[in-house]
Structures are given as C-alpha cells and as structure tokens.
N, C-alpha and C positions, 0 to 999 in steps of 0.2 A: 650397816647393811644397805641402807638406802644409798649411801655414797658409792659403794661398790657397784650396786645395781645400775645407778645412773651412769657411772663411768663406762661400764661394760655395754650398756645399751645406747649410750650417747644421747640420752633423753633426760629432761628434768623429771624429778621424782617428788611426790608429795609425801611429807612426813607428819605424823600426828603425835604430839606430845601431851602429857597430862599437866597442864598449867605450869606453875612455877616449879613444882617438885620435879616433874619430868624434864623441864628445861634445865634445871640444875644437874640432873643426872646425865643429860646429854651434852653438857657444855664442852667437854674435852673433844668430843667428836664433831661438834659444831665448829670449833676452832680448826680442826683438821680439814673439814670440808671447805672452809673458807680459804685455807692455804692451798688445798688441792684444786681450788677453783671449780668446784662441783655445783651444778645448778640444782639446789634443793629448795622446795617451798615448804617451810616448816610452819605448821599450824599448831598453836598451843591453846588449849582450852582456857577459859577464864570464868570466874564465878558469874552468876546471874546479875545483870545490870542493877536490878532493884536492891541487891544485897551489897554491892561494891562499897558503898559509903561506910559500912561497918566493918569492912575487911574480914569476912568470915574465913574459915579454914580453907587453905589452898588458893587464896587470892594471890594473884601476881601483882604486887604493890606498884611496881613501875615497869609494866610489861615491855614497853618499847625500849627501855634502857637495859634491861637485864642481859640480853645476848650481845650487846655491843662490846668491843668493836668487831666481833667476829661474824657479822652478817652485813650484807650489802645494804639492806633496808629493813627496818622493823617498824611495826605499826599496829595500833589497836583502833579499829574504826570507831568514829564518834557515834555513828548510827548503825543499826542493824542493816539498813538499806544500802550501806556503803560496802558491805562484805563482798558481793560479787565483783565490783569494780576494783576493790583492793586485791582480790585474787588475780584478776587479769593483770594488774600492775605488777604484782609479785612475780608472776611467771615471766613477764617481759624483763624485769630487773634481774632475775636469777639467770636468765639465758643470755643476756647481752654481755659481750666481752668487757672485762674479764668475768666469766661466769662465777657464780658463788651462791651461798645460801641466803635466803631471805626469811623473815620471821613475822608471822601474823598472830596476834593474840585476839581470840574471838570469844566473847561472852556466850555462855551455853544457850541462853534464850534467843540469841540472834537467829539461830537456824529456823525458828518457828515464825519469825516475823514476815508479814506479807510484803511483796515487792511491787511497787507501782509500775516498774518497767524492767526489762532485762538489758543490761549494757551490751554494747556490740563487742563481739570477739574480734581481736586484732592480732596482727603478727608483727614481729620486729626482726631486723637483721641480726645475725649472730656472728658475722665476720667483718673485720676491718681490713680494707685494702690499703696498701702502702701509698704514701704520697709520692707521685712519680718523680718529682724533682729531687726529693731526698734520696730515693732509691737509686736514681741516676748518679747522684754524687757518691753514694756508697760504691757503686760499680766502678766509677772512675778511680776511687782510692784503691780498690782491690786490683785493678789493672796495673797500677803503678807500684804495687807491693813487690818486694824482692823475696820475702818469706812469709807465707800466709797460712793460717789455720782456720778451720771451721769448728765452732764450739756450739753444740746443740743441747737444748734443754727440753723439759717435759712437754712444752707446748707443741713441739714438733710431732710428738705422738698423738696428742689430743686433736691436732688439726689434720691428722692423716697425712703428714708430711714426709714419711719415710722415703717414698719413691722420689720426691723432689729433692730431698737431701742427698740421696745416693747419686742422682743424676748430676747435681751441681758438684759434689765432691769428686766424682770420676772425671767430669769435664775439666776441672781445675787440677786434678791429681793432688788434692790437698789433704793433709792430715786432718782427721776428725777426732775431736775430743768430746766426751760427755761432760756437761756442766756439773759442778760439784753438788752432791746430794740430790740429784734428780730422782723424783719419785716414779718416773716412767723410763723405760728403755727408749732410746732415741735413734738408733742406727743399728744395722746388722753387725753384731759384735765379732763375727768371724771374718768380716770384710778386711781386705788387705790394708785399707786406709784407716781403719779404726785403731785409735791409740789409747783407749781406756778413759777412765774418769779422772778429771782434775782433782787435786787435793782440796780438802774442805777447810783449809786454814790459809791465812794471808801469805806468810813467808813461803811455804812450800808451793802454793799456787803460782806466785810470781816466778819462782825458780823454774817451774815446769814450762812456763811460757817464754823463757829466755831463748833468744835466737829468732823470734818472729818480729816483724815490724807492723803487721796488720792481722787482727783476728776479727772474725764475723761471728757474733754471739746471737743465736736465734732461739727465742722461746724460753729464756732463762733469766734469772736475776744476775746482776753484776755486783757482787757475787753472793752466793749463799754459803756463809761460813758457819762453823760450829765452834771448835776450840780456838782459843786465842794463841796464835804463834806469830810473833811480830814479824814485820817485813813490809815491803812495798806492796801496793795494790796490784800493780803490774810492773814489769821491768822497764827501765828507761827506754824511751824511743818507741814503745809499742802503742799503736793506735787501735782503739776498740770501737768497732761499729756494732751497734746493739739494736736488735729487733725484739719488741714485746707487744702484746696486746693489752698490757696493763699500764695505765698512766702512773700508778704508784711505783711500779718497778722501774719505769723510765726515770721518775723523779729521784728515786733513792739510789740509782746506779752511782757507784763511787767514781767511775771514770767513763770516758767515751761519749760518743754521740748516739742518741737513741731515736728510733723511728717506731711509731705505733703502727702495728700491722698484725694480721693473722700470720702465723709462722709459715704455713704452706704457701700462701699467696706471695709472701716475701721471697721465699726460696724460688718459686716458679718465675716471679718477675725478675729477680736478679739473674737467673740463668738466661732468660731471654735477652737481657741487656748485654751480658757478657758474650753470649754466643754471636751477636752481631759483629763484635770486634775481635773474636778469637784470641784472647790473651794467652801468653805463654803458660805452660803448665808449671806448677810449683813442685817443690821437693816433697815426695811422699815419705812415710816412715823410713828410717829408724826413729823418728820422733815417737817416744813411748813414755808414758807415765808408769813408773814402777814403784811399788810400795817401798818405803825406806826400811832397811833392816833395823829391827828394834829388839832389845833383849826381852826374853820371855821368862815367865815365872811358872814353871811346870810343877804340878803336884804329883810326885812319883807314884803315890798309891791310888791315884784316881782311876776308876775303872773305865772301860770303854775305848772307843776309837778316838782318833783326832777328828776335829770337825772336818778337815779337808778329806780325810779318808771316808767319812760318812757321806758327805755331800757328793764326792766322786762316785761312790757306789750307786747312789740313786740316780745321779745324772746320766749314767750309762743306759738307764732303762726309761728315761723320760720320753713320753710320746712327743712326736714333732709338733703337734698342735697344742701342747699343754700350756696353760696359763700359770705363771708363778707369782704368788703373793708372798712377800717377805717381811717378817718382823722377828728376826733373830739378830739383834744388834751387834753382839760381840763376835759373831762368826759369819755375818752376812757377806763380808768381803770374800771369804773363801767360797761361799756358795756361788756368787755371781761369776767367779773365775772359772768354775767348772760347769756352769749352767748359763752360757752366753745367750742373750736374746737374739733370735734370728728372724723374727717377724714382728710386725706392728701389733700393739695392744696385747702383748704377751707377758708383760712384767708390771706389777703394781706394788707400791708401798706408800707410806705417808709422807707428806711434805712437812709435817709439824714435828715429828719425833715423839708425838704423844702416844705412849704405849697403850694398847687396848683397841686400836682402830682396825688392825689388819685381820683379826679373826672374824668379826662380823662383816667386814668388807669382803672377805673371801667367800663368805656365805652368800652375800649379795651378788658377787661376780659369778659364782657357780649357779645361783638361781637364774641369772640372766642367760647363761648358756643353756639352761633347761628351757627357759622361756623362748629363746630364739632357735632351739633345736640344732645347735652348732655341733654337738658331739665332743666339744673340747673339755677335757678334764681340768679342774682347778687344783693346784698343789699349793698348800700353805706351809711355808717353812717358818716355824714360830718357836721361840725359846720357851723352856718350861716355866720361867717366871712370867714372860709376856703373856702366855696363854691364860694365866689366871686373872689377868685384868678384865677379861671378857669371856670367861670359860663357858658361860651360858649360851654362847654362840653354837656350841655343839648341839644343844637341844634343838635350836631352830634348824640347823642343818639336817638333823634326823627327821624332824617333823615335815620338812619339805623334800626329803629324800634326794638331796642334791649330790652331784658327782664331785666330791671334795675329799682330798687326802690331807690330813694334818700330819706333818713331819715335825716331831718335837725332840730336838736335841736336849738332853738332860745334863746340865752342868751344876745344878744345885747352888746357884749363886747369881747375884746381880752383877754379871761379869762386865757389862759395859761401863758401870760406875767404877769398878775396880780398875779398868783400863784408864778411865779419866783420872783416877787418883794417881796412877803412875805418871801420867802426863803432868799433873800438878805437883808431883813430888810429895804426895801425901798418902803413901801406901798403908795398908792395914786399917782402913776405915771400918768401924764396927757396923754390925747389923746388915751386912750385904750377903750373908750366906742364907740359902733357902733349902734347908733339909726337909725331907718328909713329904715332898710333893709327889703325887701319884696320878699322873695324867690319864693313864689307862683305866684306873678304877673310876675316875670321874666320868670319863667318856662312856664306860659301860653302864654307869648309873643313869645316864641320859638315853640309853638304848643304842649307843654307837658302837660298832665293831672296833676293837682295839687290840693292838699287838705290842710286844716289847722285843726289841732286837738287841743282842749283845755284841754281835760281830758284823762285819761287812757282808758276809754271806747270808746271815739271817736277815739283815736289813734289805738286801736285794730281794730275797724271797718274800718278805712281808710286803714290800712295795709292789712287786709284780702281782701278788695276790690282791692287794688293795685296788690296783688299777682294773682288775677284772670283776670286782664286786659292784653291786648296786648300792647307792647311798654313800654316806660319809664313812670314812675309816680313819682312825688315829693310830699312828705308829710312834712310839717313843723309843729313844736309844741313848744310852749314856755316852758322853764325849769327855775327853780329857779336860781338866780344869786349867787350861793354858791361858795365861793372862799376858797380853802385850800392851804396849802403849797405843793410844788411839791413832797417832800419826807417826 
C-alpha cells in the first residue's frame, strides 16, 4: 500500500513494521518495491537494547542483514542518539536515483533517549543529467542510422517523460516500442507511432527488432526476460544505445552502450541535439509486434465469457481519467489490448512478478487520489487466485472509503503456471486448480459492496453502478478456462 501511495504521490513514504516478524511478512513486497524503484523508508522495531544480549521474543537477530539484497541500505544505529541522523540519511538514500526502499531497525527504548543536539535537515538531488559528450555521440549515431526505433521503459513514466518521448518520436517519425514487462505505461498507446510491447524472451525479442540498425532504449533494462526461449540478444548489425538512471542496469545490460541519466532529461537533451541538425525522418509503422498464434486448450463446459469479451465490455465504460492497476497474469495481455494507456501515470503493475502486490498497491494509489482530491477512480484488475494473496486489502479499502473497483475474473485455476507448463511441454501439472473461491462473499464480510456478473451485459451494468458508488466495490465474473502458451 505504501508503494502504491508513494508512486501515485511521487513522494517518499514512511513504513512501520513489527521487528523481524513484520519484516518477514513484508519481504515479498519489499523485494517488489526495490525492483519498482520506489522510495520507501522502512522502520522496523527492535527489542529494548538492555535485553538484546539474551535475544528475547521478536528480537531481530541480524537486523541489517535480514532485508538484503532488496534494500538500498539497511542499518541499526549503534546509539539511540544516532537515530535522527540515520533517518536523514535513509530519506536521502531512498530518494536518490535509482530510488528504492531503505531499512532501519530501531530498538524500542531509543525513542525515549535524550538528544544532545538535532542534526541539520538536508536535501539531495533526485535527478541525473546526461553526460553531454556521451549524449552527443548518441545523437550522431542516430543521425547516421538508416532504420531506427525508440524503445521506452518504465522510467519514462516515472520521470514524467511522456511529452518529451512523443516530441522526439514525432520529430524522427520513428516507431516506438514498449520495453518488455514494463510495469508502467510509457507512451500514448493509440498514437500512430506506437507499435506495442516487445516480447519477454530472447529469441522472439531479437526477431521483433530485425530490420533496425539503431535502437535507443530509454528507462529500461536491456533486457527484462521471463521465459527462456533461445536466440540472439539482438539481431546482427543492430546498435543499442541505452539510457538508465541505474548503474546496476547499465552494468548488467547484455549489449549496447549505456549512459546514466534521468529518462526525461535524456529525451529532452537528445531532441535538442537532433533538432539542430534536422536529420531525415525514419520509417514509421508497419513495424508492429503481434502476439504469435499459439494453440489453446479450451474447457468446453467452463461457464462465463472469454477474458477478451469481459475486458472489452468494461473498457467501453472506463472513465477517461481512470487509473488501471493490473494483476491478472493469465489474461492481462487481453486487458491491455482493449484498455490502452492514453495519459501518463495511468497504469501500474509490479516489476517483480510477485503476486500479492497489486491489491494493496491499488488501495495506496486510490488513497493517494483521495489525498490529492484528483477525482480519478482506481480500477484493479486482479485474478481470483491473485486476490487471495492479499485479500485483506479489501478491509483497508473499506476503512478508508477509497474510490476503488476490484474487477475479478474467475477462472478457478493458477492459469499462468498452466501456461508456463505448456511452454515447458509439461502440461497437466497437479495442484493448479482453485475451486471454491468466493470473492464476493469475502468482500461482503469486510463490508465491501460486491456483485457477480455472468454476462457482458450484467458486467457492464455492475461496472457502471460501481463507478457511481462511494467507496470500494468488488465485481467478480466467470471467464472461460482457456489456456495458451506464454509466448
């Protein structure tokens, strides 16, 4: 929830956990916050200093080590008097690029200790400007390209770089791809230059980039893969120019030349350099990434709509300013096809793939809209299995009366793993069916309004009603148990 609130407000957020037990419960989402590059200052309690030698109940035995490697910095102050300075350092570390969570373990008696003096509050820069010489070299290589593409990642959205990305793409008339598995939308997806998301596996990704001799990758890893499908990293002859604000992502890039910079500053700077020389425009689409046709395994007796029918029916009614949060892994691709992002900071999901993040994150995002009085509704698309990783988020949504609609497709199975099993040629893996889940009943038990829709017409009616209601609403709807390969 803190992660979503931080992303939606663009501010660091303080999180309080209950010593080692609370840290253990939160580790999955700490990992996701790290990969999301969200600035969180996590404070975990620790037993009283006088008792630590005997390791009483709830002692964090090795507090600074426990959250590693999924925090930028972790520390337990040696003295109570060091706590304020540690907090100032924690905020600076969390917010400097690449942003991310930090962790402080603070013994409970430290808060009562007297302070001889108050450390000075300080500020730090949160943006990196590109090296002028390196950016000029990138501009020169783009000017000499015969076939060029722009590949944008999540840092474009975080850096408020949509306008700069559109300006550069239109100036060059270049195809624009979204980097694979980006957790944010990066470009207006109805734009004539937008060509879709690149595949998340080696061979298909390289195939999608055939025909280009230069690509400019901004704000993404090179590359973020998931399943293993062998092939080249890039096609022969392709030059990769890479911009990231993360030295780790620059070091781990498999190909290309990397430049450390804020994504928006790099896009603006490159445009200024290219504008001086007026390079020729490149070929716009028909470059287009289309999903490969794969065999499906349909369950004939499965009730309900197809996922595409369901998502299409609600997409027709979506408010223009709605924020979409997505954790429906097996049919999320269908959702984004019919619900294209058209403005910045309008789509959120996780960078880690760790189920259970998006429900509380959606509550945090919705709470941020309430805090900022934006009037933007938050829509959470989440599978029936995914919801139950953090189903207690419904309770928090109710208690804070946030404007949040839970859309829950019910397929009664762990479909994403069945898809992966097809890819690995190991179908019929046991224990992947999830019968008996009743999201509506759970929601009502928490005091949340809930509906069940069996048809497209009922789903549209329920969605329209939910958008007009105060507070959170959950809508569940059965969808066909259609299983396809992952790629």
